[in-house]
N, C-alpha and C positions, 0 to 999 in steps of 0.2 A: 285368285287371279293367277294365271299361268302364262309363262313366256317360253319361247324356244330360243336358245342360243347355240352357236357353233363355237366350241372351245378352240382357242388359238394357242394353247400352251404347248402343244406337241404336234407332230405330223398326223396323228390319228384323226384329229378334228372331230371329236365326239359331238353328237347332237344332244344337247342338254335340255331337259324339260325342267323349268324352274317354277316352283309353286310357292307363292307368297302366302303366309298365314300369320296369325297373331304372334307367334313365337319367332318369326324371322322368315327364313326360306328353306325349302326342301329341294334338293337337286337330284334328279334321276338321269341316268344315261351316261354318267362319267365312268370311264374305265380306270381312272386313277384319281388320287387325291388332288392333283393339280386342277382338275376340272371343277371340283367343288369349290376350291379357293377362287378360281377365276370367276365362276358364276356369282359367288357371294360378293366379290368386289364389284363386278360389273353391274349388279342389281342394286346393291346398297350404297356403294361409294365409288362410282365410276371415275376412272382417271384416264387421261390422255397425254401423249407427248405432242409437241408442236415444233414444226420446222417452217420457217418463212424467210423472208429477206428484207433488208433495209438498204436505203440509198447510201452510196459511198462516193466520195469525191475522188477523182483521178481519171487518168486517160484510158487505162486498160479495162476497168470494170465499172459498171454503173451500180450494181447491186452486190451486197454481201449476204451470203446465206448464213443464217443463224438457226439455232435450235435451243430448246430448253435442256438443262442438265438432268432433269428428272421428270417423271410424269406428274401432272397436277390434276386437281379436281376438274372434271369436265365443265363444271359450272363457272370456272374462272377463265376459260379459254377466250371468250370474246373480250373481256376486260384486259387480259394480257395482250391480245392482238392490238387493241387500241393503244396501250402503253408502248408497245414495240413500234407502232406506226409513226410515232413522233421522234424516234431516235434517228440521229444523223451522225455519221462517223467519218473521220478523216484517217487516211492511211498514215503510218503502217498499222495494220491489224494482223494479229497472229492467230493461227488455228488453235482453238482451245481457250483463247483469251475471254475472260469474263467481261461482258459489256454492261450488264446490269445484275447486281447482286440481289438475290432473293426477291424477284419481281412480285409485287403486290403481296408480299409476305406469304408466298406460295411454297417456299422452301426450295424453289428451283431458280437457277441463274440463267440468263440469256448469254449464250456463248457463240463465238464465231466458229464456222466450220471450214474456213479456208484462210490462207495467209494472203494478204494483199500488201505489197511493199509500197 
């Protein structure tokens, strides 16, 4: 089985041909080692970051933007979004404040991306 990926690790944006076999994967088209690492992770253990918002009480803002502190397994994203959807927060909230530690044991925290007094 073969897939084509565009590497996002540097501005060159190499087009990678990734071939799956019994031993793992073979990557062709990368001009550096970062492309190989990117393809291996993207095919075998894809991870994503997440940014969204949650309701906040107060007069100036209705929503508080939040993000994860680290990338998580792509397969956890929908479950994490469901957990975040039930969060309600009252000000004050400070940029960088951890709102949920280690959400769903993913290794990532939900953190605020703005200050709301």
